[in-house]
ROFIDREN-806815 format. One record per residue: x, y, z of N, C-alpha, C, O in turn. Coordinates in steps of 0.1 Angstrom, whole numbers, plus 5000, padded with zeros to 4 digits. Layout:
N
XYZXYZXYZXYZ
...
END
This chain:
374
500949885000500050005000500950125000501850145008
500650224991501450344990501150435002499950455005
502150495008501950585019501250705014501450755003
500350765022499550885018500451005019500951045030
500551075008501351195007500451315009500851415016
499251305004498251415005496951355011496251285004
496751385023495551325030494251395025494251505021
493151315027491851375024491551495034490951595030
492051475046491851575056492951565066493451465069
493451685071494551685081494151785092494051905090
493851735104493551815115494851855122494951955130
495951775120497251805126497751945121498352015129
497551975109498052105104497352225110497952325113
496052205113495352305120495852315134496052425139
496052205140496552195154497952265155498152335165
498752255146500052315146500052465146500852535152
498952525140498852665139498152725152498552835156
497152655157496452715168496452635181495752655190
497452545182497552455193497752525206497152485216
498552625206498752695219497552775224497252775236
496752825214495452895218494552795224493852825234
494452675218493552565223494052525237493152495246
495352505239495752465253495452565263495052535274
495652695260495252805269493752805273493352825284
492952775263491552775265491152655274490352665283
491752535272491552425280491952445294491152415304
493052505296493552535310492652635317492352625329
492052735309491152825315489952765321489452795331
489452655314488252585319488652505331487952505341
489752435330490252355342490452435354490052395365
491052555352491352635364490052695369489952735381
488952715361487752775366486952685375486252725384
487052555373486352455381484852445377484052385383
484452515366483152505360483152435347483852465338
482352325346482552235335481252215327481252165316
480052255332478852235325478052365326477852425337
477552415314476652525313477152645321476452715328
478452685318479052795324479252905315478652915304
480252995318480453115309481053085295480753165286
481752975294482252945280481152905271481052955259
480152835276478952795267478152925264477852945252
477953005274477153125271477853215261477253265252
479153235263479953315253479953255239479753335230
480153125238480153065225478753085218478753115206
477753065226476353075220476153215214475653235203
476653315222476553455217477353475205476853545195
478553425205479553455194479053375181479253425170
478653255183478253175172476953235165476853245153
476053275173474853345168475153465160474653495149
476053545166476453675159477153635146476953705136
478053535145478753505133477853455122478153485110
476753395126475853345115474553435113473753415105
474553545121473353635119472053575125471053605119
472153505136470953435142470653515155471453565161
469353515158468953575171469353485183469853545193
469253355181469553265192470353145188470153095177
471353095196472052975194472052905207472352955218
471852775207471852685219472752575217472552485208
473852565225474752455224474252325229473552315239
474552215222474052085226475251985224476352025220
475051865227476151765228476651715215477851675215
475851715205476351675191475351715181474251765184
475651685168474851725157473551655156472451705152
473551525160472351445160471351495170470151505167
471851525182470951585192470451725188469351755192
471251795181470851925176469551905167468551985168
469651805158468451775150467251735158466151775156
467551645168466451585176465751695184464551705185
466551785190466051895198465251985189464152035193
465752015178465052105169463752055164462752125163
463751925161462451855157461451865168460251895166
461851835180460951835192460451975194459252005197
461352075193460952215195459952265184459152355186
459952195173458952225162457752135163456852145154
457552065174456351985176456251855169455151795168
457351795164457451675157457451555168458251565177
456651455166456651345176456051215170455951205158
455651125179455150995174453951015165453051095167
453950935154452850935144453151035133452451025123
454051125134454351215124455351155113456051065116
455351225102456351185091457251315088456751425089
458451285085459351395082460151355069460651245068
460051445059460751415046462251455048462551565052
463051355044464551375045465151325032464551245025
466351375028467051315017467551175021467851155033
467751085011468350965014469850965011470650885016
470251075004471751095001472251185011472351305009
472651135023473151215034473651115044473450995043
474251165055474651085066473451035073472451115074
473450915079472250855084471650925096470450915099
472451015103471951085115470751175111469951195120
470651215099469451295095468151215097467151275102
468251095094467051005096466950955110465850945115
468050925117467950865130467450965140466750935150
467651095137467151195146465651205145464951225155
465051175133463651165132463051045139462051055146
463750935138463350815145463350835160462550785168
464350915165464550935179463451005186463150985198
462651085178461551155184460251075181459151125184
460350955176459150875174458450895161457450835158
459050975152458451005139459050905129459950825131
458550915116458950825106459650905095459051005089
460950875091461550945080460950895067460850775065
460750985058460250955044461251005035461651125035
461750925026462950955018462551025004461750974997
463251135002463051204989464351204981465451184986
464151214968465351214959465951354959465451444965
467151364953467851494953468051544939467751474929
468451664938468651734925469951684918470951674925
469951664906471051624898472251714899473451674900
471951844900473051944900473651964914474851974915
472751974924473252014937473351894947473951914957
472751784944472651664953471951704966472151634976
471051794965470151834977468751814973468351824961
467851804983466451794980465851924975466452034977
464751924968464152034962462652034966462151934971
461952144963460552154965459852044957458851984962
460352014945459651914936459851774942458951694942
461051744947461251604952460551584965460051484968
460451694973459751684986458251664984457651584990
457751744974456251734972455851584969454751544973
456751514961456351374958456351284970455751184970
457051324981457151244993456051285004456051215014
455251385001454351425012453151335013452651275004
452651325025451451245029450651325039451151435044
449451285042448651365052449351365066449051445074
450351275068451051275081452351355082452951365092
452651415070453951485070453851605079452951695078
454851625088454851735098456051825096455951945100
457051775089458251865088459051805076458851705071
460051895072461051855062462451895067462552005073
463451815064464851845068465651865055466051765049
465851995051466752015040468252005045468552065055
469051925038470451905042471251985032471251965020
472052085038472952155029474252075028475252105034
474151975019475151875018476551925013476551995003
477551885019478951915016479252065016480352105012
478352145021478452285021477652355010477752475009
476952275002476052334991474752374996474052285002
474352494995472952535000471852474992471852464979
470852434999469552394993468852514987469052624992
468152494976467252604971466052624980465052554979
466252714990465352725001463952794998462952755004
463952894990462752974988461552884983460552894989
461752804972460652724968460252624979459052584980
461252574986460952474996460152535008459252475013
460552655012459852735022458352765018457452755026
458252795005456852825000456052705001454852715005
456552584997455852464998455552425013454352385016
456452445022456252415036455152505042454352455050
455152635039454152725044452752685039451752695046
452752645026451452605019450852485026449652475028
451752395031451352265037451352265052451052165058
451852375058451852385073452952295079452752235089
454152285072455252205076456352285083456652395079
456952225093458152285099459352255090459352155083
460252345091461552335083462752335092462952435098
463352225094464552215102465752195093465952095086
466652295092467852285083468952205090469352225101
469452105082470552025086471852095081472052085069
472552165090473752245086475052175091475952245093
475052045093476151975099477452005090478552005096
477252025077478452035068478452175062479052195051
477752275068477452405061477652525070476852615069
478752525078479052645086479452765077480352755069
478652865078478852995070478352975055478553065047
477752865051477152855038476052955037475352985047
475953025025474953125023473953085012474353025002
472753125013471753115003471153255000470453305009
471353304988470853434985471253544995470453624999
472453535001472953625010472553605025472953675034
471753495027471353465041472153335045472253245037
472553335057473353225063472353105065471353125072
472752985060471852875063471852845078472852865085
470752795082470452775096469652875102469052865113
469552995095468753105100467453125091466753215093
467253035081466253055071464952975075463853035073
465052855079463952775083463552805098463852905103
462752715103462252725117463452705127463452775137
464252615124465452585132466652545123466352495112
467852565128469052515121469852425131469952465142
470252315126471052215134472452205129472652175117
473452225138474852215134475552115142475252085153
476552055135477451955142478852025143479252095133
479551995154480952035155481851915157482851925164
481451805151482351685150483751735146483751825137
484851675151486151725148486451755133487251845130
485951675124486251695110485451805103485751835091
484451865110483651965103484452095101485552105106
483852185093484552305090484852385103485852455104
483952375113484152425126484052305135482952255138
485152245140485152125147485652135162486552215165
485052065171485352065185486551965187487051905178
486851945200487851845203487151715208487651645217
486051685202485151575205483751605199483651675189
482751545205481351575200480851705205481051735217
480051775197479451895201478451935189478651895178
477452025193476552075183475852195188476052245199
474952245179474152365183472852375175472852325164
471952435181470652465174470452615173470752695182
470052665161469752805159468252815158467552735153
467752925163466352965162466153115162467053185167
465153165155464853305154463653345163463453465165
462953255168461753275177462153255191462753145195
461853355200462353345214461753225221462353155229
460453195219459753085226460352955221460552865230
460652935208461252815204462652795209463052685213
463352905210464752905215464752855230465552775234
463752905238463652865252463252725253463752655262
462452675244462052535244463252445241463352345247
464152485232465352415229466252405242466852305245
466352525249467152525261466552425271467352355278
465252415272464652325282464852185278465252095286
464652155265464752015260466151955262466351845264
467252045260468651995262469051975276470051905279
468252035286468652035299467651975309467252035319
467251855305466351775314465051835316464351805326
464551925307463251995309463152105319462052145323
464352155323464352265332464152405325464652425314
463352495332463252625327464552705329465252685339
464952785319466152865321465952965333465053045333
466952955342466853045354465852995364465753055375
465252885362464252825372464952745382466152725382
464152695392464752605402465452485397464952425387
466552445403467352335398466552205396466852125387
465652175405464952045405463452065401462651975405
463152165393461852175388461852155373462552235366
461152055368461252025354459852045348458851975352
459752135338458452175333458052085321456952095316
458952005316458651915304459651795305460551795312
459351695297460251585295461351625286461151655274
462551635291463651675282464751575282464551455287
465951605278467051515277468251585283468251705285
469351505286470551565290471451565278472151465275
471451675270472351675258472951815257472851885247
473551855268474151995269475551995263476251895263
475952115258477352135254478152165266477752245275
479352105267480152125279481152245278481352285266
481652285289482452405289483752385281484252475274
484352265282485652245275485452255260486252315253
484352195255484152195240483852345236484252385225
483052415244482752545241483952635240484052725231
484852615249486152695249486952665236487552755230
487052535232487752495220487052565208487752615199
485752565208485052615196485152765196485152825185
485252835207485452985207486753015200486853115192
487852935203489152965196488952945181489453035173
488352835177488252805163487352895155487552925143
486252935162485253025155485953155150485553205140
486953205158487653325154488353305140488653405134
488653185136489353155124488453105113488853085101
487153095116486253025106486153095093486153025082
485953225093485853295080487153275071487053255059
488253295078489553275071489653135065490053115054
489253035073489352895068488352875057488552795047
487152935058486152915047486652975034486452915024
487253095035487853155023488953065017489053055005
489753005026490752915020490152785014490652745004
489052735019488352625013487852664999487952584990
487252774998486652824986487852844975487652824963
488952904980490052924971490552794966490952774954
490652694975491152554970490152494960490552434951
488852514963487852464954487952524940487852464930
488252654940488352724927489552674920489552664907
490652644927491852594920491552454914491952424903
490852374922490352244917489552254904489752184894
488552354904487652364893488452404880488152364869
489452484882490352524870491152404866491352374854
491752334876492652224872491952094867492552014860
490652084869489951964865488951994853488251914849
489052114848488152154837488452074825489552034821
487352034818487451964806487451814807487551734797
487451764819487551614822486051564823485151634826
485951434820484551364821484151344836483951234841
484051464843483651464857482551564859482451664852
481651534868480651634872481251704884481551644895
481451834883482151914893481151994901480052034896
481452024914480552114922480752254917481552284908
479952344923479952484918480252574930479852544941
480952684928481352774938480152854944480052884956
479152874935477952954939478053094934479053144931
476853154932476753294927475353344931474553274936
475253484929473953544933473553534947472453524951
474553544956474353534970474453394976474353374988
474553294967474853154972476353134974477153184967
476653064985478053044988478252904993477952875005
478852824985479252684989480552694998481452774995
480552625009481652635018482552505018483452505026
482252415010483152305007483652225020484852225022
482752175027483152075037483851965031484851915036
483351925019484051825010484051874996483051944992
485051844988485051874974484751744967485651654966
483451724963482951604957482751614942482051694938
483451524935483251514921482451384918482351304927
481851374906481151254902481751194890481951264880
482051064890482751004880482150864877481950794886
481850834864481250704861482250594864481850474866
483550624865484550514868485150544882486350544884
484250584891484650624905485650534912486650574916
485250404912486150314920487550294913488550284920
487550304900488850294893489650424896490850414899
489050534896489750664899490250664914491350704916
489350614923489750614937491050524939491950564946
491050414932492250324933493450384927494550374933
493250454916494450524909494950634919496250644920
494150704925494650814934495350754946496350794951
494750644952495350584964496650524961497550534969
496850474949498150414945499250524944500450494944
498750644942499750764941499850834954500350944955
499250784965499450844978498450954980498751044989
497350964973496451074974495151034981494450944976
494851094992493651054999492351084992492351184984
491351004994490051024987489050954996489350865004
487750984993486750915001485450914994485150994986
484550814997483250794991482250845001482050785012
481450944997480350995005479151004996479151094988
478150914997478050805006477750684998477050694988
478450575001478350454992476950384992476550324983
476250395004474950335005473850445009474050505019
472850465001471750555005471050505018471050385020
470550595025469850565038468750465036468650365044
468050475025466850385023467350245020466450155019
468650225017469150085015469950035027470449925026
470050115037470650065049469849965056468549975056
470449855062469649755069468649825080467549765082
469149925086468349995096467050045091466050065098
466950085078465750145072465150075060464350135053
465649955058465149885046463649865046462949855035
463049865058461549845059460849975054459649965051
461550085054460850215050461250255036460950355032
462050165029462550205016461350225006460450145006
461450324998460450344988460650234977461550164977
459650224968459750124957461050144949461550254947
461550034944462850034936462750134925461750134917
463850204923463850304912463250434914463250514905
462650464926462050584928462950704932462550814933
464250664935465150774939466450754930467550724935
466250774917467350744907468550834909469650784907
468350964912469551054913470351014925471551014925
469650974936470350934948471150804945472350804949
470550714939471250584936472550614927473550554929
472350704917473450734908474550804916475750784913
474250894925475250974933476050874941477250894943
475350784948476050684956477050604948478050554954
476850584935477750504927478850584921479750524915
478750724921479750804913480450904922481450954917
479950934934480551054941481951014947482050904953
482851104946484251084952484751214957484751314950
485151214970485751334976487251344974487951244976
487751454970489151474968489651554980488851614987
491051554983491551624995491151774995491251844985
490651815006490351965008490251995023489451935030
491152085027491152145040491852275039492652295030
491652365049492152505047493652515045494152605038
494452425051495852425050496452355038497652345036
495552305029496052235017496752335008496252435004
497952295004498852394996498452384981497952284976
498552504974498252504960499052394952498452334943
500252374956501052274949500452134951500552044942
499852104963499251974965497951964957497651854952
497252074956496052064947496452034933495751954926
497452104928497952084914498351934912498151874902
498951874923499351734922498151644921498151544913
497151674929495951594928495351604914494951504908
495251724909494651754896495451674885494851614876
496751674886497651614876497351454877497351394866
497151404889496851264890495551224884495351124877
494551314886493251284880493351294865492751214857
494051394860494151414845494951294839494651244828
495951244847496651124842495751004841495850934831
494850994850493850884850493050884837492750784831
492651004832491851014820492751034808492251054797
494051014809494951024798495151164792495451184780
494951264801495051404797496451464801496651574798
END
């Protein structure tokens, strides 16, 4: 096996640049003696909300819990159905299952690999209570037609922004457009913690307070410690993760610009090849490239070729959710999600992270061009 020269992702390079800041933040928490729901969480929530242009942000334990809390805060529960894409990480669906509702799978758009108003409409039933648009790989969903459909049908809209920190749609930051936005800070995300962490965004004060209660065992904010006004969960963001995230949040725009610059270099270097390439965005849309995903009819051959040359790559996602053993009983009829099936067979992620050097991008492009004999 050839040693990896250019990894798909490197967190070590980020650590080398901001490691001392992270260590100071960790020591600040340890010295404080406050580890749960303290000043670091409060400060991060304020700073994260400001960075994204949201009225409220509520820290939670991970991205899946962010989705689950958001769904509950929007009134989704047992007996309800929620439309989700099948081309995404399985947590989008498992969060629906966790609140007792049923995920119903919709196909995605050929260009963006995200759900649309048209694909969602085909999945609606009288039991549909909500829809979860996933801003996949950092690509914004076309939200305006989807919101129009949701308002027409009385549906809640919970944005899955796990891969879309600072992604913009028509000049608006995703996560602030629907009823709630759910974010993951898993270490590999564009804004990653030193472990699991997440957040929910809301623009309505009552819904924001409901999220705070749901994450904290059903307690009212500022209320007595042992008075619980509803059935909630223990899924709070801890002080240590909040402190880590505060350090990294200060670099997020710079890192996002670097990701977009890297993507632009890829788009130039891969031009003219038999690949389907992502788009940078225009007209107020801003892809933030959590992953740089191309589509290739000879995907597995290309992946092998790159690996043999020490170039990291990854398949996102090889199996659609509706074909996972966990959800096979809910799978729609065969052939009803053709774009999803095709994407699972052709999508391949190339190396992309803020510290990726231009020369490394050029080397990846050269290897891809070599594969196609160019």
